[in-house]
N, C-alpha and C positions, 0 to 999 in steps of 0.2 A: 380567602376570598371564597364566598358560598353560591355555588348555582343557585338560581332562583329555583322555586318548586314546579316541576313539570320539565325545567330545563333537557333534563337527561332521560327524559321519557323513552320508553322501548315499544315500539307497535308489534302487535301480534303478527308471529311468523309461521308461516306455512310448512308443513314439514316434505323434504324432497328426499327422493334417494335413498328408500332403505330407512327412513325419519331421521336422516342427516340434516340438521338446521344450519342454513348460511351462516356467516359471521361479517355477511356486507353491510356495513356502516351504513349505505342507502337506506337499508329498512328500518334506520333510527331518524327521529325527529332531534335535528342537531340546535335547530333554534326555533321553538315553538311559532307557529304562525306563518313561516317561511318556507319555500319549496329547498330542497336538500341542494339542489344546484348553486342556488342561490346562497346560499349559508356556507358553501363550498368557498365561494367568492370573498365573502365577509370575514371568515375565519385564517382563509389562505395568509391573509396579507397580516396576521398576527404572529408575535414571536411564539414558537411551539412548547418554551417553559412557561409562557403564561397560559395557555390553552391547558398544559399537561396539570397545572393546578385547580382547574376549575370542576371537572366533573369527568367521571368514567368516557363517556362518550367522546368529548374532546379528545381524552389522552387517545382512545382507540384511532382517531380521523388523524391525529398526526402521524400513526403510523400506515395510514393508507397509502395508496396510489393517487388516492385525489390531493394530498397534499403535497407541497412542494419538499423535496428532500433536503432535510439538514444534513450536515456532515458530521460522522463520528469516527473514532481511531478505532484502525483493525489493527491487530497484532498475530503475528507466530509464534506460537508459545511452545516451548519445551519444558519436559516434568524435569523437578531437580532430584527428584527420588534415582539413587543410584541405581536401582534395580530396573527402572523403567527407561523408554528411549523412546518415549512416545510424543508427537507432536502435532498439537490442536491449532484451531481457528478460533478466535475470538474477537468482538466487537465491543468497544467501550462506549456506551449510552451517555453522551453530556446529559442529557435532561434528565434520564433517572440517576446517572452515575453510577452505572451498575456494568458489569461484564457478562456478555451474553455469547453464548457458543453460536456458531456457524451450522448449519447442516453437514453432516459429513459428507465427504466426496464420494461419490458413488461410483467407485475406482475397484476394478477387477483385472488383477489380483489387488488387494487392499493395499493400501500406502504405507512403506515401509521403509522412513527417512532417518538417517542417522545423523543426529545433531552432536553427540558426543560418543566415543566409544571406550571400554575400558583400556583396548589394547594401545589407544594414543593419550597418554595422562595430560598434556598439556594442549594437544591440538582439537580444535573445534572445527567439525566438518560443516562446511558454509550451507544454507537452503536460502536458494535465490529467487526472490520475487520482486514483483513492479507492479505500478499501475500504468494504465493506459485507459482513455477514454470510458472514465467510472468504473472500472473491472479491475481486479485483483489476478494477478498470473503469476503462477509457479514455472518458473523455467527450469532449474538447474540444482540439483543435488546429489548426495550419493546414497544410494539403498543398503539393506542389510547384506550384501552379497559384495560392498563395494567398487559398485558398478555405478553408471550414471542413471539414476533413477527416472527421468522423464524422458521418454523416446517421444512425446508430444507435449506442449505445457498443458497444463490445467489451469482452467479460469474460476473466477467466482462472480457473476454480478449481482450485487446486492438490489437493485431496484426488481429482479424476478425472483431474487433468492434460491437460485441454481446455479449449479457446477456446470463447467462444460469443457470440451478437448478443442486445443488448435490442432492445426496441421503438425504431421509428423517433421520432427527436424531432421535436417539432412545429416548432421552429425549430433548425435546425443554427446551432452559433454558435462563437465564440471570445472570448478574454478575458470570462469568464464568472467568475461564482462558483457551486464547486460543493463540494459537502458530503453527508453522509449521516447519517443519525438514524434509531433503530429501525426498522433493516430496509429505510430506503427512499432514494433517491436524489434530491437538490434540485440543480437548475440553474436560477441566479438571474442576470438581468441578460444583459449581452456584447452581442457583435456580431456579428450574420450576413455573410452575403456584401456587404452594405452596411449602414451605420448606420441602425436604426428606432426611434422612439421607443417603439414599443409593446412591441419586445422589450426594450431596454432596462429596460423594467420589469417585465418576465414574469417569471413563476417557475413550472418544471416539476417535478411530482415523478413518480417511477417509483417502484413498491411492489413490492420484489424479494419480499416474503413471500407474493406471491399465486401460482397455479400459473402457470408457463409460458405456457401458452395463453391466460391473462388480462391478461399483461403488457401495460401500457401507460403512457404518460404524461398526466398530469392538470393541468390549468392550475389553479393556486392562488392566494390573494389576491396581487395585484400590488404593486409598490413604489410609493410616491407619486411616485417621479421617476426619472431616467436617471443618476443620479450616481454609479451601481455600476457601470460600464460600462468604467472606466477601465484597469484591471489586472486579470489572472488570479490571482485569492486563495480561499484555502480557506474555507468557510463551516465554523463546529464544532457539531458535535451536545453540546449541556451540559442536562443537568436536562430531558428533552423541549422543550427549544429549539435553534433554528439562528441561532448567532451570527457576524453577518459585519459586514465594515468594508469601504471601497470601495479603499482603497491598502494597501502594505506599507510595512512599517519604520516610521520615527519621524516620517513626516509626518502632520500635521494630520488627520483623517480624518472621515468620515461613519461612523455605526456604527448598527446595527439589531439586533433580536430579532426572530425568526419563532415564534410559537407554533405547535406543532405540532397541539396539541387542537383550537386554537378557530380555527386559520387566519386568526390576524390577526398584523400587525406591532406592535410594542410598542419604547420607549425601552431602550438598553444600559445597565445599570447604570454611573453614572460611574466608580466604580473600575476596573471589568474594561475601559472603555474605556482608561483614562489608561492602563494598564500594557501594553497591546497594540502592543508595541514591536516585532514580528517574528512569524516565523511561527508558528502556536499549532495546537495538536492535541489531542482528548482520547484516555485510554486506554481498555482495555475496562473498567475499573471506573468510567467517568465522572468522570474528575478530566484538569483541562485545564491544561496547559503551554503556555509562552511562552518562545522565546530572543529576548532583545534583541540584534540583530544588530550595535549598535555596543560593546555591553560585554562581549559573551558571557556573560549571567549568565541561566541557566535559572531560572524561576519556578513555583511552582503557585499556581492561583486557589481560593481559598475563599470560596464565597458567604454564606457566615454574616457575614461583615463587611467584604464586597466589596474584597479585597484579594489581591494577589499576594505571595506568601512565597517569599523567594528560597532557592534549594538548592545552587545551585554558579556558580562564575564562572570561566570557561577561555577561554585565548586560542584554544583548538581551537575555541570555537563563534563566534569573532566572525565578522562575515561570513554567518551562518545564512541559506539562502535556502526550505528548507522543512525541516518534521520530520515523523516519524511516534511514535507512543506506543503502547505495548501491552507487557503481561506483566511489568512494573517497568523496562521501558527506554525511553528516549525516544532517538531516531534522529538525526540532523542532517546534511543536505546541506550541506558548507562550503564555502569556499575556491573560488567558483565551479564547484564538484563535483568539485573535486581530491581531497577526502577525505570520509569519514562518520565523524562523530564519534558514538558510541554510551555514552550513560550509565545507569548503575544507579542508579534512584532510591530503590530499596529500601534499599541498603545507607546508614547512617550514620557519616561524611558522604557523600554521593554521589560514584560513583566514575566516571570518563571514561577510554576507550579508542578508537582511531584503527581502522576496517576502510579499506584502499584499494581502490578500483575496480579493475576487470581492466586491464592495461597499454592504453593509448592509448585509452581511454575517460575520459567525466566523467560523474557522476550529475545526473541529471535531477530523479528523486523517488526518495525510499525509501517502502517501506510494511513493516508486519510481519503476516505471514499463517502459518497451518500450512505445514509443510514439505512437498514435490511426494511425492505417491506414485510410486514407481519399478516402471516396467511388468517389468522386467528387474533379477533381482536379483542377478547373477551379478558 
């Protein structure tokens, strides 16, 4: 499809601030003869992939703040080089089908996160991240001195294209349980610089709905024991509750449910616990999914009959280590990070395809978030 002559014409722009030219799409004609604020309304109703195929000004427009944000795949990536231990942050654009790096975190001292180390032949050091209110947040990891890497969370907001820090944790930790629900982040159990029983039983909450000046961590109802500090596991928000287990995969596990409204711990339903055989996540509609890491079966939980409904079985899903769900998709890190399997759970039957990480990297975790705003639309 070719754009009509003059469709993408650019008007003259004045030089400002030492000859720096602005990149605002408002200074370009999007639809000849129509004011841009009306053109925004017309174009915002169209599919971004269609606009991307027409002309350059429309391609720039879909990445501007004036276009409703479509969703992209975000990934924490680790280098596969034996001499490098770098961790990078990338976004896979579903329109251009290309990976794009996020801005470097402004951290002083610079981030030094360990994912693998020569001293640990088979052990992977976890880097724990999650999403809340459309933002990516890193909560727990190990630094190059084998201590907790984050004394306060590090977050990224795609719509501002900027990193930010959260409030200082009451106890920085690793190998904990992390999750989000109702605009708040929860950190459960874990190990600090050394094991402590009170930390292994503790629960901290950061309510991100508050004003930034009021951000803090609150102590919530503690666990009855410290058996949940064994592994880095995701807590899953579901129906106003936070569901947790103490180990990954098909192993026999402890399980509990935290009631957000009453600040009390409850017993997990038997059916939910019995089918929790791999990485689990909920989508933006509140539906819970699990991938059985042994069989490669993706299932969806129904609370009415406490049952997991099988959606698809695939070789691509075997060995799934972490999943993210949203916008009708379930994305799974598989094959030790060598591939990312994407399942369309809206289609019947469900459809699956593969997204490969950038060369010489492996996926640590994936998330589904709004696409990044681009500051330069050229």
